[in-house]
N, C-alpha and C positions, 0 to 999 in steps of 0.2 A: 504493500500500500504506500503510495507516494506521500511525502510529508507536506505540510502547508507550504514550506519554502519551495519544494519541487513543483507543486501544483501552480503556485503563483508564477514561478519561472516559466512554466509551460504556457501560461496564459499571456505573459508578456511577449513571448516569441510569436504568438498568433496575431497580435494587434499591430496596427500601423505605427510607425515610429513616433508620430506626434502624440499618441495616447498610450504607448506601451508602458508608461510609468504608472498608469491608473491602478493596476492590481497590487502594487507595492504598498498602497496606503488604504486606510479606511477614513471616511470623511464626515465631519460635523461642521455645519455652517451656522452662524448666528450673528446677531447685531453686535456692534462694538461694545456696548454697555454690558451685555451678557458675557462677552468674551473676557472682559476685565474681571468679572465675577468668577468665571471659571478658573482663570489664572490665579486669582487671589486665594481661592479655596484649593487649588490644584486637584480639582475633582470635577468630572462631568456628571452632573446630577440627573436623575430621572425627573420627569415632568412633575409628578406628584410632590416630591420633596422640594423641588425648586419653587413650586407654587406655595406650599405650606410655609416655607421659610422666607418667602418674598425675595428669592434670589434672581428671578427672571425679570428684567426691566422692560423687555419688549418681547413680542411673540410673533414668530414667522409662520405659524401654523394656521390653517384654515379652520375657523370655528365649526363649519359644517362637517368637516372631516373628523375633528376632535369629538364631536357629539356621537359619532358612530364608531369610535375607536375604543377598544376594551380597556378596562382599568389595568389589566395585567401588563399591557403594552406601556401604559403611562407610568408604570413603576420601573421602567427600564431606561438606562442610558441607551441612546440609539445612534448608530453610525451607518452611513450609506457605504455601499461597496464601490461607488463611483460618484463623481460630481455630475452636474448638469442633469439632475433629476426633474421630473415633471413638477414636483412641489417647489423646487428651487426656481423653476422658470417663472412661476407666478409671484413668488414672495421676495426674490432677491432685489434689493435696491429700492430707493424711494420712487413711488409712482403716485401721482395725485389720484384721489378717489375716482374722479371722472374717467381715468384711463385704466383703472384696475379691472381685473376679471371679477364677475359678480360673486364668485365663491371665495374671493380673497380680499374683500373690501376692508377687513379689519387686520390683515397681516401687517407686520411692521418690522422691516429689516433694512433700514436706510443705509447703514454702513456694514456691508457684508464681510465677515471674517471667516476664513476656513481654518479649521484645525485638522491636520493630517496626522493620523495615528499609524504607527508601524503595523502593517497587516499581520505579519507572522507572529509578532510578540502579542498583539491584542487577541488574535484568534486562539492563541495558546494560553491566555490568561484564565485562571480558574473562574468558572461560572459563565463564560462567554458562549453564546449560541448564535445562530443565524436564521433568518426567516426569508425564504425566497418570495419575491414580490412584495415584501414589506409588511409592516404591521398596522398601517393606517386603514380605516374603514372596516366593513363587516366581513368581507370575504378574505380571510387570511389562511395561509398554510400552517402546518404544525412546525414548531421550532425544531431545529436540527443542531447537532454539534459533532465535533470530531472530524478528522481528516477524511475518512471514508465518505461521510455524507457531504462534506464540503466539495469533494472531487466530483460529486454527482450533480452539482448545481449547473444550470443552463447558462454557462459563461458567455456563449455566443450572443444570447439575448441580453444578458446583464450588461455587457460591455459594448453592445451595439451603439454605433455613433452615426448620426445622420438621419435623414427622413425615414420614417417607419413604413412607408407605402401602405400595403394592405394588411400588414400584420400588426394590429393595434395591441396585441398582447405584450409587445416589446416595452410599451410604456409602463406596464406593471412590473416587468422584470427589472427595469431601471430603478425601481424603488426597493430592491433587495437590501435588507438591513442586517447589521450585526448588533446584537443586544446583550445587555447584562443587567440583571435585577439590581436595583439600588445604586447603580452608577459605576464609573470607571475612574481610576487614578490617572493623573497625567505623568508623573515621574516613571520613566522606563518605557512608556508607550508613545508619548507625543514626540513627533519628529519635526514638524514644521508648522508655522502659523503664517498663513498667506493672506495678504490684503490685495484689493483690486488695483490700488494706485499708490503712488508715493504719498499723496495727500492723506489717504485713509490710513496708511502706515503711521504718518505723523500724528494723526488723531488718536490711534491706539496707544502710541508711545506717550502722548501727552496725558491722556486720562489715566493710564497705568502708573506713570510716574507720580501723578497727583494723588491717586487713591492708594497705591501700594508700591512704594519705591523699591522695596526688597524684591518683589516679584519682577519688577522691571529689570533690575540687574540680573536676575536669575534667567529670564526668558528672552531678553532683547535680541540675543544672537539667533534665536529660532524664528524671529519675526522678519518677514520679507515682503516686498511689493512684487506682485506677479509681473514678470516681463511680458511684453506683448504677445510673444509666440506661445507662452505657456498659459497666460490668462484666458485666451480664447477657449481653452479646453478645461477650464476650471470654473470660470464665471460666464454668465450670459451677458453681463454688462449692459443691460437694456432698461434699467431705470435711469434716473438722473443722479450723477454723483460727481464729485470733484476729483479731477486728475492731478492738478498741481496748483500751488500758490506761489506767485512770484512777487517779490517786493522791489519797488522802484522808489526813487527819492521822494516823489510826491503822491504816490498811490500804490495800491495793492491790486494785482491782477489775479482773478479767479478763473481757472480753466476748467470747464465741465467736459464730460465725455461727448462722443459724437451724437448729435440729435437724431440722426437717421436710424440709430439702433434702438431708440426708446420704444418700449411696448405701449400700445394703446389698444384697448379692447374694441374700440370703434375704428376699424381700419379705413373707413370712408370719411372720417372727420376732416372737415375743411378749415374750421376755425381754430383759434388758439386754445390751449389748455393752461390756464393761469396757475402759477405757483408763487406763493408769497416768499420773497427773499428777505432775510433779516441777518445783517452782519453787525456784530458788536465788537468794538475795539476797547479793551480794558487797558488803560495806562497804568503801568506798574512802577512803584518806587523801587529803590535799590534793595530794600528788605522784602520785596514781594507783595507789599500791601497795594491795594487798588486806590489810585489817586482820583480817577474819574473814568467815565466810560462814554463813548460815542456810539450811537446806534444808527444804522443805515438800513432803510426799508424800501422795498419796491416790488413790482410784479415782473416775473419772468414768464416766458412762454415755454412750457415743457417741451413742446414740439419743435422749437426753433433755436432757442438760445444756447450758445456754447461757451459763453464767457461773461464776466462782469468785472467792473472796477470799483474800488473803494478809494476815494481821495481823502487825504488827511485834512480834517477841519482845523486842527491845531496840533501842537507837539509839546507834550508835557514832560516827556522823558524819553530815554532811548529804549525802554522796555515795554513791550505790548503783549497782550494775549488776544488772539483773534478767535472768535466763535461765529460759526455760520449755521443758520437754520433754514430749512425749507418747509413751509407750512408748519412751523413749530418744531420740526424734527431736527436734532443735531446731526449735521453732516460733516462738520470740520471743527477741530480745535487744535491750537498750537500756540506756543510762545516764541517771540523773536526779540533779538537785540537789533533794533533798527539803526543803531549807531555803529554797527560793525559790518563785516563783509556779507551779511545776509542781504544787503541792498545790492541790486543790479544797476550798474551805470552804463 
C-alpha cells in the first residue's frame, strides 16, 4: 500500500506544471481578522468553538449552506484539498451586495488569506479524516481515513482545473475536505501563509504586529504575497481589493486590482455599482500616540475604478497610519514614516 507521500507524489506527476504543487498542501482561507486570531491562538478552531468563544470576526460561509450542514461537521476544523473551490468563488474578496450571488449576500471575506498546511504531516496527524465532496449541505459521504482509503479518492475530479463542461459532479469533488474534530494545531503542520497582494500582506503584518507582536516575529517568515503566476491558481481575485500603496511627496496612490475581473451576478448590468470609499490618515507622535486624524470619503464604481489618490491636507508629523475601508469593511492598514525613503520622488 503506497504511503501518503507516495500517493501525493503520484498525483503531482499527473497534473500540469502550473498546478502540480496543489497536492502538497491542504488549504484554509479566511479574512485577515480571523487569520490574526488563528495565528494568535496557533490553532485552527472548529466553527462551533470559534462561535462560542467569539473568535471569528467575519464569516465567509453561506448562511443557506450552514443551515443544512450537520453539527458534526461544524465541530471540525476543515481544510480543502485544493484552492479555487466553488465556495471560494462566491465568498473571496469584497463584493458590494448588489453584485453578490443571492446565496452569498451575507458572506464577508474582504481580505482573503490562505493558510497552506503540509498535506503529508496533516493527513498523518492523529484524528484526521477526509470527506470526498465535502461536508457542506445535506448530501455528504461517510468520513474516511488512512492511506488505503485516501488512495481511492477520485483525484482526477478533485484536482480538475478549468471548465467542467457537462460533468457538473466535478464541482462537488472540488469541495473535498480534510477534517479533524475540535481543531488542528499550527506548529509542525503550517507551511505557508499567502496573501493576494503586497498591500494585503502589509495589512496582515500591521494588524498582527499591533495585536500580537510575539506571533508576528514567530510567523512573519511564513507570510508571503502571491506572485502573479502563482496567485492565478490560488485566488480568483475577482472582488475589489488593493494591490499596492505608493507614497509621493504630496499624496498617496491606491492601486486596486483589474476591474474587468470583478464578479457581478448581473452580467448584463450597464450602470455603475457604487462602493463607499473611506480613507483615514492617523498622524502619529514619536511615542505612537495619535495626534489627529484626517478622513477622506467618496464613491467608487466597483465596475470601473482601478485607483484612487489621497492628498495630504496638512502635515503634523513624519509618522502616519493609513486605514482604508470599502462600505465599512477594512481592506488596508499600515504605518509609514513619510519623512524617510518610503516616499517616491
